[in-house]
C-alpha positions as a Markdown table, in Angstrom:
| # | Residue | x | y | z |
|---|---|---|---|---|
| 1 | Met | 0.0 | 0.0 | 0.0 |
| 2 | Glu | 1.4 | 3.4 | -1.0 |
| 3 | Asp | 1.3 | 6.6 | 0.9 |
| 4 | His | -0.4 | 9.2 | -1.2 |
| 5 | Ser | -0.3 | 12.0 | 1.4 |
| 6 | Asp | 2.3 | 14.0 | -0.7 |
| 7 | Ser | 0.4 | 13.7 | -3.9 |
| 8 | Pro | -0.4 | 16.9 | -5.9 |
| 9 | Ser | -4.1 | 16.5 | -5.4 |
| 10 | Asn | -3.8 | 16.4 | -1.6 |
| 11 | Glu | -1.5 | 19.4 | -1.8 |
| 12 | Lys | -4.0 | 21.4 | -3.9 |
| 13 | Arg | -6.9 | 20.6 | -1.5 |
| 14 | Lys | -4.8 | 21.6 | 1.5 |
| 15 | His | -3.9 | 24.9 | -0.2 |
| 16 | Ser | -7.6 | 25.6 | -1.0 |
| 17 | Lys | -8.7 | 24.8 | 2.5 |
| 18 | Val | -6.2 | 27.4 | 3.9 |
| 19 | Leu | -7.5 | 30.0 | 1.5 |
| 20 | Leu | -11.1 | 29.2 | 2.2 |
| 21 | Thr | -10.4 | 29.3 | 6.0 |
| 22 | Leu | -8.7 | 32.7 | 5.7 |
| 23 | Thr | -11.6 | 34.0 | 3.6 |
| 24 | Thr | -14.1 | 32.7 | 6.2 |
| 25 | Ile | -12.3 | 34.5 | 9.0 |
| 26 | Tyr | -12.1 | 37.7 | 6.9 |
| 27 | Gly | -15.9 | 37.4 | 6.2 |
| 28 | Ile | -16.7 | 36.9 | 9.9 |
| 29 | Leu | -14.7 | 40.1 | 10.8 |
| 30 | Tyr | -16.4 | 41.9 | 7.9 |
| 31 | Leu | -19.8 | 40.8 | 9.2 |
| 32 | Ile | -19.0 | 42.1 | 12.7 |
| 33 | Phe | -18.0 | 45.4 | 11.2 |
| 34 | Val | -21.2 | 45.7 | 9.2 |
| 35 | Ile | -23.4 | 44.8 | 12.1 |
| 36 | Ser | -21.6 | 47.3 | 14.4 |
| 37 | Ser | -21.9 | 50.1 | 11.9 |
| 38 | Phe | -25.6 | 49.4 | 11.4 |
| 39 | Phe | -26.4 | 50.9 | 14.9 |
| 40 | Gln | -24.5 | 54.1 | 14.3 |
| 41 | Glu | -25.3 | 57.3 | 12.4 |
| 42 | Pro | -28.1 | 57.6 | 9.9 |
| 43 | Phe | -27.7 | 56.1 | 6.5 |
| 44 | Asp | -25.8 | 58.0 | 3.9 |
| 45 | Leu | -24.2 | 57.2 | 0.5 |
| 46 | Glu | -21.0 | 56.0 | 2.1 |
| 47 | Arg | -22.8 | 53.5 | 4.3 |
| 48 | Ile | -25.0 | 52.3 | 1.5 |
| 49 | Ile | -22.0 | 51.6 | -0.7 |
| 50 | Val | -20.3 | 49.7 | 2.2 |
| 51 | Tyr | -23.4 | 47.5 | 2.5 |
| 52 | Leu | -23.5 | 46.9 | -1.2 |
| 53 | Ala | -19.8 | 46.0 | -1.1 |
| 54 | Phe | -20.6 | 43.5 | 1.6 |
| 55 | Ile | -23.2 | 41.9 | -0.6 |
| 56 | Ile | -20.6 | 41.7 | -3.4 |
| 57 | Phe | -18.2 | 40.2 | -0.9 |
| 58 | Leu | -20.8 | 37.5 | -0.1 |
| 59 | Val | -21.2 | 36.7 | -3.8 |
| 60 | Gly | -17.4 | 36.4 | -4.1 |
| 61 | Tyr | -17.3 | 34.2 | -1.0 |
| 62 | Tyr | -20.0 | 31.9 | -2.5 |
| 63 | Tyr | -18.1 | 31.7 | -5.8 |
| 64 | Cys | -14.7 | 31.0 | -4.2 |
| 65 | Trp | -16.2 | 27.7 | -3.0 |
| 66 | Arg | -17.5 | 26.9 | -6.5 |
| 67 | Asn | -14.9 | 28.4 | -8.9 |
| 68 | Glu | -11.7 | 30.0 | -7.5 |
| 69 | Met | -11.2 | 32.1 | -10.5 |
| 70 | Ile | -14.6 | 33.8 | -10.4 |
| 71 | Gly | -14.3 | 34.3 | -6.6 |
| 72 | Gly | -10.8 | 35.8 | -7.0 |
| 73 | Ile | -12.0 | 38.2 | -9.7 |
| 74 | Ile | -15.0 | 39.3 | -7.6 |
| 75 | Phe | -12.7 | 40.0 | -4.6 |
| 76 | Ile | -10.4 | 42.1 | -6.8 |
| 77 | Leu | -13.5 | 44.0 | -8.1 |
| 78 | Trp | -14.6 | 44.4 | -4.5 |
| 79 | Trp | -11.2 | 46.0 | -3.7 |
| 80 | Gly | -11.8 | 48.4 | -6.6 |
| 81 | Ile | -15.1 | 49.5 | -5.0 |
| 82 | Met | -13.2 | 50.1 | -1.8 |
| 83 | Trp | -10.8 | 52.4 | -3.7 |
| 84 | Tyr | -13.7 | 54.2 | -5.3 |
| 85 | Leu | -15.3 | 54.6 | -1.8 |
| 86 | Gly | -12.1 | 55.9 | -0.3 |
| 87 | Leu | -11.2 | 58.3 | -3.1 |
| 88 | Phe | -14.5 | 59.8 | -4.0 |
| 89 | Ile | -17.2 | 59.2 | -1.4 |
| 90 | Ala | -15.8 | 58.7 | 2.1 |
| 91 | Glu | -15.6 | 61.7 | 4.3 |
| 92 | His | -14.0 | 60.0 | 7.3 |
| 93 | Asp | -11.3 | 57.4 | 7.3 |
| 94 | Arg | -10.8 | 57.7 | 3.5 |
| 95 | Gly | -8.1 | 55.0 | 3.2 |
| 96 | Ala | -9.4 | 52.6 | 5.8 |
| 97 | Gly | -11.4 | 50.4 | 3.4 |
| 98 | Val | -8.5 | 50.2 | 1.0 |
| 99 | Val | -6.0 | 49.2 | 3.7 |
| 100 | Met | -8.4 | 46.7 | 5.4 |
| 101 | Gly | -9.1 | 45.3 | 1.9 |
| 102 | Ile | -5.5 | 44.5 | 1.1 |
| 103 | Pro | -5.7 | 41.0 | 2.7 |
| 104 | Leu | -8.8 | 40.2 | 0.6 |
| 105 | Phe | -7.1 | 41.5 | -2.6 |
| 106 | Ile | -4.1 | 39.2 | -1.9 |
| 107 | Ile | -6.5 | 36.3 | -1.3 |
| 108 | Gly | -8.2 | 37.1 | -4.6 |
| 109 | Ile | -5.0 | 37.0 | -6.5 |
| 110 | Ile | -4.0 | 33.7 | -4.8 |
| 111 | Phe | -7.4 | 32.2 | -5.7 |
| 112 | Ile | -6.8 | 33.1 | -9.4 |
| 113 | Val | -3.2 | 31.7 | -9.3 |
| 114 | Ser | -4.5 | 28.6 | -7.6 |
| 115 | Trp | -7.2 | 28.1 | -10.2 |
| 116 | Tyr | -4.6 | 28.7 | -13.0 |
| 117 | Arg | -2.2 | 26.1 | -11.6 |
| 118 | Lys | -5.0 | 23.5 | -11.1 |
| 119 | Lys | -6.1 | 24.1 | -14.7 |
| 120 | Gly | -2.6 | 23.7 | -16.0 |
| 121 | Lys | -1.9 | 20.5 | -14.0 |
| 122 | Ser | -5.2 | 19.0 | -14.9 |
| 123 | Ser | -4.7 | 19.6 | -18.6 |
| 124 | Ser | -1.2 | 18.2 | -18.4 |
| 125 | Leu | -2.5 | 15.1 | -16.5 |
| 126 | Asn | -5.2 | 14.6 | -19.2 |
| 127 | Asn | -2.5 | 14.8 | -21.9 |
| 128 | Leu | -0.4 | 12.3 | -20.0 |
| 129 | Asn | -3.3 | 9.9 | -19.6 |
| 130 | Gln | -4.0 | 10.1 | -23.4 |
| 131 | Ile | -0.4 | 9.3 | -24.2 |
| 132 | Glu | -0.2 | 6.4 | -21.7 |
| 133 | Lys | -3.4 | 4.7 | -23.0 |
| 134 | Pro | -2.6 | 2.0 | -25.5 |
| 135 | Thr | -4.5 | 2.1 | -28.7 |
| 136 | Ser | -6.6 | -0.9 | -29.6 |
């Protein structure tokens, strides 16, 4: 019986679990922030955009479990919204959303790279399987 614990498929799964765990932790902290800001000052354009950005984050979170590339792209777009919010709309703490969004931006890039690597390895494995199969 062989030990397959170091196989590439287990390594890929482990990498994705770490990314998904980090994204879950980020999401919990983000949810706490949104809930705490709900009980503060009256609604304004800045707060509405923060809530809409949270909904976009939730969509990205859903897709990172289904398709890492789409989830990563949504997280990068979310960070773009944080830049727009910080540059043009926010009156207080203009750069806070951008700075707090850096971890999610990095996670989004890693999701895209992970998807790309999995795609490259799976296509090369399919090519090897086609080469190894004897023709009848």
